[in-house]
C-alpha positions as CSV (number, residue, x, y, z in Angstrom):
1,M,2.7,-11.5,-16.0
2,N,-1.3,-11.0,-16.4
3,A,-2.0,-14.3,-14.3
4,L,0.5,-13.4,-11.7
5,A,-0.8,-10.1,-11.5
6,R,-4.5,-11.2,-11.0
7,R,-3.4,-13.8,-8.4
8,I,-1.6,-11.1,-6.4
9,E,-4.9,-8.8,-6.8
10,T,-6.9,-11.6,-5.6
11,H,-4.7,-12.3,-2.6
12,V,-4.9,-8.4,-1.7
13,R,-8.3,-8.4,-2.1
14,E,-9.1,-11.4,0.4
15,H,-6.6,-10.5,2.8
16,A,-8.0,-7.1,3.1
17,T,-11.3,-8.2,3.3
18,A,-10.4,-10.3,6.3
19,L,-9.3,-7.2,8.1
20,G,-12.2,-4.9,7.0
21,L,-10.5,-3.2,4.1
22,T,-11.1,-2.6,0.7
23,A,-8.2,-3.5,-1.6
24,P,-7.3,0.1,-2.4
25,Q,-7.1,0.7,1.5
26,A,-4.8,-2.3,1.8
27,V,-2.8,-1.0,-1.2
28,A,-2.6,2.6,0.6
29,L,-1.7,0.9,4.0
30,R,1.3,-1.3,2.5
31,E,2.7,1.7,0.7
32,L,2.6,4.1,3.7
33,T,6.1,3.1,4.8
34,E,6.5,7.0,6.1
35,P,4.7,10.3,6.1
36,M,3.8,11.2,2.5
37,T,1.7,13.7,0.7
38,L,-1.6,12.3,-1.0
39,R,0.4,12.9,-4.4
40,E,2.9,10.7,-3.5
41,L,0.7,8.0,-2.1
42,A,-1.0,8.2,-5.7
43,Q,2.0,7.6,-7.4
44,R,2.8,4.6,-5.0
45,M,-0.7,3.4,-5.5
46,S,-0.5,3.8,-9.6
47,C,-3.6,5.6,-9.3
48,E,-5.1,9.3,-9.8
49,P,-4.6,11.8,-7.0
50,S,-8.4,12.1,-6.8
51,N,-8.7,8.4,-5.9
52,S,-5.7,8.6,-3.4
53,T,-7.9,11.0,-1.5
54,F,-10.9,9.2,-1.4
55,V,-9.2,6.1,0.0
56,S,-7.0,8.4,2.5
57,D,-10.6,9.9,3.7
58,R,-12.0,6.3,4.3
59,L,-8.6,5.6,5.9
60,E,-8.9,8.8,8.2
61,E,-12.7,8.3,9.0
62,Q,-11.8,4.9,10.4
63,G,-8.7,6.4,12.4
64,L,-5.9,4.8,10.8
65,V,-4.1,7.8,9.1
66,E,-4.3,11.6,9.9
67,R,-3.3,14.5,7.9
68,R,-0.7,16.6,9.2
69,P,1.0,19.9,7.7
70,H,4.0,19.0,5.6
71,P,7.2,20.1,7.2
72,S,8.7,22.1,4.6
73,D,5.8,22.8,2.2
74,R,3.0,24.9,3.5
75,R,0.9,24.3,0.9
76,A,1.0,20.4,1.6
77,K,-0.4,18.0,4.0
78,Q,1.2,14.4,4.7
79,L,-0.5,11.3,5.5
80,V,0.6,9.8,8.8
81,L,-0.1,6.4,10.2
82,T,-2.3,6.7,13.6
83,P,-0.9,4.0,16.2
84,K,-4.0,2.0,15.1
85,G,-3.1,2.2,11.6
86,T,0.3,1.0,12.4
87,A,-1.0,-1.8,13.9
88,L,-3.4,-2.6,11.1
89,R,-0.8,-2.4,8.7
90,E,1.6,-4.7,10.8
91,R,-1.2,-7.4,10.7
92,L,-1.7,-6.5,6.9
93,M,1.7,-7.1,6.0
94,A,2.0,-10.4,7.9
95,S,-1.3,-11.7,6.5
96,L,-0.2,-10.6,2.9
97,S,3.0,-12.8,3.2
98,T,1.0,-16.0,4.0
99,E,0.2,-18.2,1.2
100,S,1.5,-15.3,-1.1
101,P,1.5,-16.2,-5.0
102,L,5.4,-15.6,-4.4
103,S,5.8,-17.7,-1.9
104,P,7.3,-20.6,-4.1
105,L,10.1,-18.4,-4.9
106,S,13.0,-17.9,-2.2
107,D,13.7,-14.8,-0.5
108,Q,16.9,-14.3,-3.0
109,E,14.6,-15.3,-6.2
110,Q,11.7,-12.6,-4.9
111,G,14.6,-10.1,-4.6
112,T,15.9,-10.7,-7.9
113,L,12.3,-10.7,-9.6
114,Q,11.7,-7.3,-7.9
115,Q,15.2,-5.8,-9.0
116,L,14.3,-6.9,-12.8
117,L,10.7,-5.5,-12.6
118,M,12.1,-2.5,-11.3
119,R,14.6,-2.4,-14.0
120,A,11.8,-3.3,-16.7
121,V,9.4,-0.4,-15.4
122,V,12.3,2.3,-15.2
123,H,13.1,1.7,-19.1
């Protein structure tokens, strides 16, 4: 597991760097599948909210995300990809899928692996 995790981390870092991103910025873009709060992003990134704030600030400076009022919580803000951020996220996702450490597995095997790992994490 550790060897695979290191290979995936290296893969993400290399592809992020090629796109002018840091690995945490790439992880944030990968996880921003929909508008979400900084706290939600931190959970998806498996980091502290202060770290997701730092990463989000850098993404906002690059014009990749923007903060908008939360539709149902006046105290919260949501992060939303800008058109530029959406385009870069699409490039990132395409890049990450090439020569992935999981490429030797079929789509069905990757799905099974994901289900098994999610089940292990939940318990």
